[in-house]
C-alpha positions, 0 to 999 in steps of 0.5 A: 674805471672803463677807461683805465682797463682800455688803456691797461698794456696788454689789452692788444686794442690801442695797437690796432686803434693806432694802426687803423688811425695811421692808415686813415692819416696816411690816406688822408695825407695822400688825399690832400696832396692830390687836391693841393696839386689839383688846386695850384694847378688847375684854374677854377671857373669864376662861378665856383671859385667861391665855393672852392675857397669856402670849401678849402676854409681860405677864408681861415688863417693858418694854422687855425685851419689845420687845428679845426680840421684835425680836431673834426677829423679826429672826432669824426673817426673815434665816434664812428670806430665806437659806434661801428664797433658797438654795431658789429657786437650788439647782436653778440653783447645782448644775447650773452648771460654776463652783463658786463661792458666790452671794455670788461670782457675784453680785459677778462679775455686777456688777463683773466677775472679781475681779482675782487676787492674782498671774499666775503661770507654772509651768514644767516637765512630768510629775507634779511640774509637776501637784503643783504646780499642784494647790496653786495653784489653791486660791488666787485666782491667774492660772495659766499652765502652760507645758509640755515637749512631749518625751514619747515614751513610752507612750500620748503616743508612740503617739499621736504617732507615729501621728497626727503630733501633739504629746504630749498626756500631760504637757498632760492632766496639768495640765489635770485638776490645774487642773480644777473638774469633777466628780470623775467627769470628772476620773477618765474622763480620767486613765482608762488601757485595761487591756491586753487584746490591744485597740488601745486597751491602755494607751491614755489616755481624755485622751489619745485625746479631746485627739487626737480634738480636734486633728483635730476643731478642726484644730488641738492648740492649739485642742483644748488650749482645748476641752479646758479648757472641758470640764473647767473648767480653773481657769488656761491650759495651753499648750506650750512649742513646737509642733514636733516634738521629740525630747529628746537626752542626751550622756552623761559617756562621749559616747555620746547617748540620744535620746527621753525614754523612753529617757533614763529607763531609761539609767543614767550621769551626764548631761552635757547635754541638747539638743533635735532640732531644737536650736532649736524655735520657742516657742509665742508665747503662752507668752512673753506669759504669761512676760513679764506674769508675777508669779511664774516657777516652774521645776520641780518635775519630772525636772529633765533631761527635764521642766524643763530641755527647755523651757528649750531652746526658742527665746525660753524663756530670754530672755523669762524674763530680760526678765521682771520677775517674781520667778523661783523655781527649786523644787529636787526632794525626791529624786534621781530614778534614772537622771537625778540619782543623787547629785545635791545641790540645788547639782547641780541648779541647776548644771544648771539654769544650765548648759543655760540659759547662766547665772544665771536664777533669783532664788530657790531653794526646797528642802526641809528635812524629809529625814526622810521619804525615809529609808525610800526609801533601800532603793529608791535614791531618796534625798533631795536633799542640802543641803550646799554651800547657802552657795556660792549664798548670795552671788547667790541667795536659797536658802529652806529649808522643809518642802514634802514630803509625808509620805505620798508622800515622793517628791513635794512636797505641793500645799498647802505648796509654793503657800503657800511660793511665794505667801509669796515672792510677797507678800514680793517684793510688799511690796519685800523683795529677793532678791539673795542670802541664806540664811534660812527663810522663816518668817525671811524673812517681815516682815523686811528680806532681801537687798541688791538690790530685785526692781525694781533686779534687773530694770533691772540685768538689762534 
């Protein structure tokens, strides 16, 4: 990729390298002419004539003598030029926030930023969303993370209550996941003050930073934007709504629990999730991002407290349906105690569609490797069951792929997950179709699939 970048016409680099090479060649020819004249017209003493013959490679026949000199000379010129440029530019490159290579920097200066392969909108919250973002940022894609604003526990909940600001915790996690800043800066934003009897007990530095920036700038959205600049975030992070919302859950026995943190502690079957106020106004830039996306990803993350609350914000579901993007729901790899105990993949999708008011996604990405989750059974956490997937195959494209992190089997692997999603996006771009089907991702690539094109789906829904 770097070589293609250097060779692109209009970089204003090759012409000067050629001019430098021409100057070196011309100077070398002049020196060679002078040395040849001395060699022909000057009689060297006997004691140094052998040395002169060795230095001038008289023991190598023509034209190999010339080819050897040209090869060695060219190699030395290229190596010297490259190392000299690196030495001269090193102080500037080491101090920049942007960690791109020299070729990419010059390319962006001449032609503007490189066009991303896809515009991806990821909707969710918590650890699941930050895991996805960490994998996506390694690729040439434009990322927008739309984050739930229902967190009311821990440091975020205290700041929300004390200063009447949206909870910054999930926003902070996404900013750090997309950060290109030095590792020390990321560690600083994630630092949590220890419990020592201080007012700062349990607070997270990143949360405090965003809260302080909110007061300095006068708005939460500007605080997030400025925090993104500090961390050199590769993408955009934005709330689904700026209203002060409370996530509420109604359980199967009819009792209602208010607050995201309280829902997680409750044991029971959740019947439905709703917000207070019920239909908060969406953050407008989030809607615009959804409408202009190439790929929309729902999940992974806590189904009832991270993913679904975003869909209850006024305008989010409507924008997803109107968007021509490929819509993918990433099912969790394990069940979550207090929320999805005993759930299968089908249960996850049905809960999502029930709260969205009907079918919403074109594709369902499911982890196929349940082996790493077996050691979690003792703690009451199980891999999400795969039974019943054939019921979905007629109306949604189900993709089975190993996307689990073997070292942390309750989470997705960022690299595997990003690769699987991008392969789906590329398949859609090539004209593959996602109206229904049930197959391994490997079987999808390079083959025809489904019955209706992504464009036809968009037209039908429009």
